[in-house]
C-alpha positions as CSV (number, residue, x, y, z in Angstrom):
1,M,4.3,-21.5,-32.7
2,Y,4.4,-18.9,-29.8
3,V,0.8,-17.1,-29.6
4,K,1.7,-13.5,-27.6
5,R,-2.5,-12.9,-25.6
6,Q,-2.7,-9.2,-24.8
7,K,-3.4,-9.1,-21.2
8,G,-6.0,-6.6,-20.0
9,W,-4.1,-3.0,-19.5
10,E,-1.9,-3.8,-22.1
11,I,-2.3,-2.0,-26.0
12,P,0.7,-1.9,-28.4
13,E,3.0,0.2,-27.7
14,R,2.8,2.3,-31.0
15,L,-0.4,3.3,-29.1
16,A,1.2,4.2,-26.1
17,T,1.9,8.2,-25.3
18,P,5.4,8.8,-26.8
19,E,7.7,9.2,-24.1
20,S,9.1,12.3,-25.6
21,V,5.7,14.0,-25.3
22,Y,5.1,13.6,-21.8
23,L,8.6,13.9,-20.5
24,N,8.8,17.7,-22.1
25,R,6.6,19.2,-19.4
26,R,6.5,22.3,-21.5
27,Q,4.5,21.0,-24.6
28,I,2.3,18.9,-22.1
29,L,1.0,22.1,-20.2
30,A,1.1,24.4,-23.6
31,A,-1.5,22.0,-25.3
32,S,-3.4,21.3,-21.4
33,G,-3.8,24.9,-20.7
34,F,-2.5,24.3,-17.4
35,G,1.0,26.6,-18.0
36,M,-0.1,29.4,-15.6
37,A,-1.0,26.9,-12.8
38,A,2.2,24.7,-13.0
39,A,4.3,28.1,-13.0
40,A,3.1,28.7,-9.4
41,F,4.5,26.0,-8.4
42,P,8.3,25.8,-9.4
43,R,8.7,22.8,-7.8
44,L,7.2,21.0,-10.0
45,A,9.7,21.6,-12.6
46,S,12.6,21.2,-10.2
47,A,14.4,17.6,-9.6
48,E,17.5,19.5,-10.2
49,T,18.6,19.7,-6.3
50,D,17.0,16.2,-5.7
51,P,20.2,13.3,-5.1
52,S,17.7,10.8,-6.5
53,A,17.3,13.1,-9.7
54,D,20.6,10.7,-11.6
55,L,18.1,7.8,-11.4
56,Y,15.8,9.3,-13.6
57,P,14.0,9.0,-16.3
58,A,13.8,4.9,-15.7
59,P,13.6,2.4,-18.3
60,R,9.7,2.1,-18.9
61,N,8.1,-1.6,-18.5
62,S,6.3,-2.1,-21.3
63,K,3.9,-4.9,-19.7
64,Y,1.7,-1.7,-18.0
65,T,0.6,-0.2,-20.6
66,I,-2.8,2.1,-20.5
67,E,-5.6,2.9,-23.2
68,R,-6.0,6.3,-21.9
69,E,-4.2,9.2,-22.5
70,V,-1.5,9.9,-19.9
71,T,-2.9,13.1,-17.4
72,P,-0.9,16.0,-18.0
73,E,1.8,16.8,-14.4
74,A,0.1,20.2,-14.1
75,I,-3.1,18.3,-12.9
76,N,-1.7,15.0,-11.3
77,T,0.2,17.5,-9.4
78,N,-2.5,20.3,-8.5
79,Y,-5.3,18.1,-7.5
80,N,-4.4,15.5,-4.9
81,N,-5.8,14.5,-1.7
82,F,-3.0,14.6,0.9
83,Y,-5.2,15.8,4.2
84,E,-2.1,16.1,6.2
85,F,-2.1,19.3,4.3
86,G,-5.6,20.1,4.3
87,T,-8.8,18.9,3.7
88,H,-9.3,20.3,-0.3
89,K,-7.6,19.2,-3.5
90,N,-5.2,22.5,-3.7
91,I,-2.5,21.2,-1.6
92,A,0.7,21.7,-3.6
93,S,1.8,24.5,-2.3
94,A,1.3,24.1,0.9
95,A,3.1,20.3,0.4
96,E,6.2,22.2,-0.2
97,A,7.0,22.7,2.9
98,L,7.5,19.1,3.9
99,P,11.1,18.3,4.3
100,I,11.8,15.2,2.2
101,R,16.0,15.1,3.6
102,P,17.0,13.4,5.4
103,W,14.1,11.0,5.2
104,E,14.6,7.9,7.1
105,V,12.6,4.7,6.8
106,K,11.8,1.8,9.3
107,I,11.1,-1.8,8.7
108,D,9.7,-3.9,11.5
109,G,7.7,-6.1,13.1
110,L,8.2,-9.8,11.6
111,V,11.4,-9.7,10.1
112,E,14.8,-11.7,10.3
113,T,16.4,-8.4,11.7
114,E,14.8,-4.9,12.1
115,I,16.2,-2.5,9.6
116,T,16.1,2.0,9.9
117,T,17.5,2.7,6.3
118,D,17.6,6.4,4.6
119,F,15.9,6.4,1.6
120,D,18.5,7.4,-0.9
121,T,20.5,4.4,0.1
122,L,17.3,2.0,-0.4
123,I,16.5,3.9,-3.5
124,R,19.4,2.3,-5.1
125,K,19.1,-1.0,-3.7
126,M,16.1,-0.9,-6.1
127,P,15.5,-1.8,-9.8
128,L,13.5,1.0,-10.6
129,E,11.4,1.2,-13.7
130,E,8.3,3.1,-15.0
131,R,4.8,1.8,-15.3
132,L,1.9,3.2,-16.7
133,Y,-1.0,3.2,-14.3
134,R,-4.8,4.2,-14.2
135,H,-5.6,5.7,-10.5
136,R,-9.2,5.8,-9.4
137,C,-10.4,7.4,-6.4
138,V,-12.9,6.5,-3.8
139,E,-14.6,9.9,-5.3
140,A,-15.3,8.9,-8.6
141,W,-12.3,10.9,-10.4
142,S,-9.5,8.9,-12.0
143,M,-6.2,9.9,-14.0
144,T,-3.4,7.9,-15.5
145,V,0.3,8.4,-14.0
146,P,3.5,7.5,-15.4
147,W,4.8,6.2,-12.3
148,T,8.6,5.5,-11.4
149,G,9.8,3.1,-8.7
150,F,10.0,-0.7,-7.9
151,P,7.1,-3.4,-6.8
152,V,6.4,-3.7,-3.3
153,A,7.8,-7.5,-3.7
154,E,11.8,-5.7,-3.8
155,L,10.9,-4.2,-0.5
156,V,10.1,-7.5,0.9
157,K,12.5,-9.5,-0.5
158,F,15.1,-7.0,1.3
159,A,12.9,-6.5,4.6
160,K,12.9,-10.6,4.6
161,P,9.9,-11.3,6.7
162,L,9.4,-14.3,8.8
163,G,6.9,-17.0,7.9
164,D,3.8,-16.1,9.8
165,A,4.1,-12.2,8.5
166,T,0.7,-12.4,6.5
167,Y,0.2,-8.3,6.5
168,L,2.0,-5.1,5.3
169,R,1.2,-2.2,7.9
170,M,2.8,1.3,6.2
171,E,2.9,4.6,8.3
172,T,3.5,8.3,7.2
173,F,5.3,10.9,8.7
174,M,3.9,12.8,11.6
175,M,5.2,16.5,11.9
176,P,2.2,18.9,13.0
177,D,4.5,22.1,12.7
178,V,4.8,21.1,8.8
179,A,1.8,19.2,8.2
180,T,-1.1,21.5,9.4
181,G,-3.6,19.3,8.7
182,Q,-2.2,16.9,11.6
183,K,-3.2,19.7,14.3
184,Q,-6.5,18.6,13.5
185,I,-7.5,16.0,16.0
186,W,-10.8,14.4,15.3
187,Y,-8.3,12.9,12.7
188,P,-6.3,9.2,13.4
189,W,-2.9,10.6,12.4
190,P,-0.6,9.1,11.4
191,Y,-1.8,8.0,8.4
192,V,-2.3,4.6,8.6
193,E,-2.8,1.8,5.3
194,G,-2.4,-2.1,5.3
195,I,-2.4,-4.4,2.9
196,S,-2.2,-8.5,3.1
197,M,1.5,-10.4,2.0
198,A,-0.2,-11.9,-1.0
199,E,-1.3,-8.5,-2.2
200,A,2.5,-7.3,-1.5
201,T,4.0,-9.6,-3.5
202,N,1.7,-8.9,-6.4
203,D,2.9,-7.8,-9.8
204,L,1.1,-4.8,-10.1
205,A,1.7,-3.5,-6.1
206,F,4.3,-0.7,-6.6
207,L,6.3,1.6,-4.3
208,V,6.7,4.7,-6.1
209,T,9.7,7.5,-6.2
210,G,9.1,9.6,-9.2
211,A,7.0,10.8,-11.9
212,Y,7.4,12.2,-15.1
213,G,10.3,10.8,-15.8
214,K,11.7,12.6,-12.4
215,P,11.5,12.4,-8.7
216,V,7.8,12.4,-7.2
217,A,6.3,15.6,-6.5
218,K,5.9,16.4,-2.6
219,S,2.2,17.1,-3.4
220,M,1.9,13.3,-5.0
221,G,3.9,11.6,-2.0
222,A,7.1,12.5,-2.1
223,P,9.7,10.5,-1.4
224,L,7.8,7.2,-1.8
225,R,4.7,6.3,-1.7
226,L,2.6,3.3,-2.7
227,H,0.6,2.6,-6.0
228,L,-2.2,-0.1,-6.3
229,P,-3.8,0.4,-9.2
230,W,-6.4,-2.0,-8.7
231,K,-7.6,-0.4,-5.7
232,Y,-8.9,3.0,-4.5
233,G,-6.7,5.6,-3.9
234,F,-6.8,5.9,-0.3
235,K,-5.1,2.5,-0.4
236,S,-1.9,4.3,-1.9
237,I,-0.1,5.5,1.2
238,K,2.0,8.8,0.3
239,S,5.3,9.7,2.3
240,I,5.8,6.0,4.0
241,V,8.5,6.6,6.9
242,K,7.4,2.7,8.1
243,F,7.0,-0.8,7.5
244,T,5.6,-3.2,9.3
245,F,5.2,-6.8,8.8
246,T,2.4,-8.2,10.9
247,D,0.5,-11.0,11.7
248,E,-2.6,-8.9,12.5
249,Q,-4.4,-7.1,9.9
250,P,-3.9,-3.5,10.2
251,V,-6.9,-0.8,10.6
252,N,-6.3,2.1,8.1
253,F,-6.7,5.9,8.4
254,W,-10.1,5.6,7.1
255,Q,-11.6,3.1,8.3
256,A,-10.6,3.9,12.1
257,L,-12.3,7.2,10.8
258,A,-15.4,5.9,9.2
259,A,-15.8,2.4,9.1
260,D,-19.3,1.9,7.8
261,E,-18.1,3.7,4.6
262,Y,-14.3,2.9,4.1
263,G,-12.5,-1.1,4.8
264,F,-9.8,-2.6,4.9
265,W,-10.0,-4.2,1.3
266,A,-11.1,-1.3,-1.0
267,N,-11.1,-2.7,-4.6
268,V,-13.0,-0.8,-7.2
269,N,-16.1,-2.2,-8.2
270,P,-18.8,-0.5,-10.2
271,D,-21.5,-2.8,-8.5
272,V,-21.0,-1.8,-5.0
273,P,-21.6,2.0,-4.3
274,H,-20.2,4.3,-1.6
275,P,-22.7,4.8,1.2
276,R,-23.0,8.8,-0.6
277,W,-22.9,8.1,-4.0
278,S,-22.3,5.5,-7.2
279,Q,-19.7,4.1,-8.2
280,A,-20.6,3.0,-11.9
281,S,-18.8,5.5,-13.2
282,E,-15.8,8.2,-12.6
283,R,-14.6,11.5,-14.2
284,D,-11.2,11.1,-16.1
285,L,-9.2,14.0,-15.6
286,T,-7.5,14.2,-18.6
287,T,-10.9,14.6,-20.7
288,N,-13.2,15.5,-18.1
289,D,-15.6,12.9,-19.7
290,R,-17.6,10.3,-17.6
291,I,-16.9,7.2,-18.4
292,P,-17.6,3.4,-17.0
293,T,-15.8,2.3,-14.2
294,V,-14.1,-1.7,-14.7
295,I,-14.0,-4.1,-11.8
296,F,-10.6,-3.9,-10.2
297,N,-10.0,-1.0,-12.3
298,G,-9.7,-3.1,-15.5
299,Y,-7.0,-5.2,-14.0
300,G,-9.0,-8.0,-12.6
301,E,-7.5,-10.7,-14.6
302,Y,-4.4,-10.6,-12.8
303,V,-5.7,-9.8,-8.9
304,A,-9.1,-11.4,-8.8
305,D,-7.6,-14.9,-7.4
306,L,-6.2,-12.9,-4.3
307,Y,-10.3,-12.9,-3.2
308,A,-10.9,-16.3,-4.0
309,G,-13.1,-17.7,-1.5
310,M,-13.7,-14.1,0.9
311,E,-17.6,-13.9,-0.5
312,D,-18.1,-13.4,2.8
313,Q,-16.1,-10.5,3.4
314,P,-16.6,-7.2,2.3
315,I,-13.7,-6.8,-0.2
316,Y,-15.2,-3.7,-2.3
317,M,-14.9,-1.5,0.8
C-alpha cells in the first residue's frame, strides 16, 4: 500500500491560505489595515504594463506550502532591505525609479557558451510556478510569501556549465544615478552573492519573477531575484543582471563589508547568534508575534545533507 509521508514544510492543502484570498488584494488590505499604505504606491497594484503580465498567476506547486498565514502584500512590498535605495526599510517609493525594461541578463564564466539575453526572452523559456515559502531575515524578523518563478536548476540547465564549475556567482545592477545608495562608496557595490552548485541545483533554490499572482514589485527585487528559504534573507539577491559559473567561492556583499558578522553560507540556525543579537527567535511580520526560529528555517530535512562533512566551516554565518 502506498503511504504518503508529509514533508517538513507541507501542510494539507485545505489549510493553506486560499488562492482567492491572497490574490484579491483589496480583501487582504482591508483585513490587515494596510489600504492607505498600499494606496501610496500605485505600482503595487499594477502589472498591466509589464510585458510578462500574461504569465500570471502561475500554477501553484502544492508541494511547497507553509504553516503560517501568507503575509499581506502591503507589508512585503513596503518593508524591505534594498540598500541600493536606502539603509532603511521604507524604500518602495525610491525603488520605483528602477527601469526594469529593457533588462539584460548575462551568463558567463565556466559555461559552454556565454549568453546575454533579455529578461522577457529568458522568462518564457522557463517553467513558471508558484511556491509558498518562508523568509527569515538575519535581523530576526520573518514573513511568508507566495513567490512565482522557476528553479535555479532550470537556469543551470539553460546555462550549460562546464564540469569544473563549483559555484554560481550572481551580481545585481549598477545604476548610481537611479539607485542613490550606490553612491555611498563605503559599500562594495555592486551587490554580489554566491552559492555552491549543490545549493543551486537543490529543489528549494528558486529564481523569483513574481509574487502575489503578478510580476514581482520593484521593491522586492524586480524583475529577477533569488530566494533561498533555508538561508538568511541577505543571500537572496535582488534585481540580478549576471550569473557567473566559477570554480572559486565568491565573496558576497556583506561578507566583503563585515566578514566577522556575515559569512558565505548563512544558513538559519537558532543556536548560532549573530555577533550583536540572538537568532533564537524571530518577529513574524504577519502577526507581530515572537516565535521560535527553527534550524534551516524548517527546511532541514531537504538541505542538511548539503553540509555533511563541513563541520569545520562556519556554515551558519
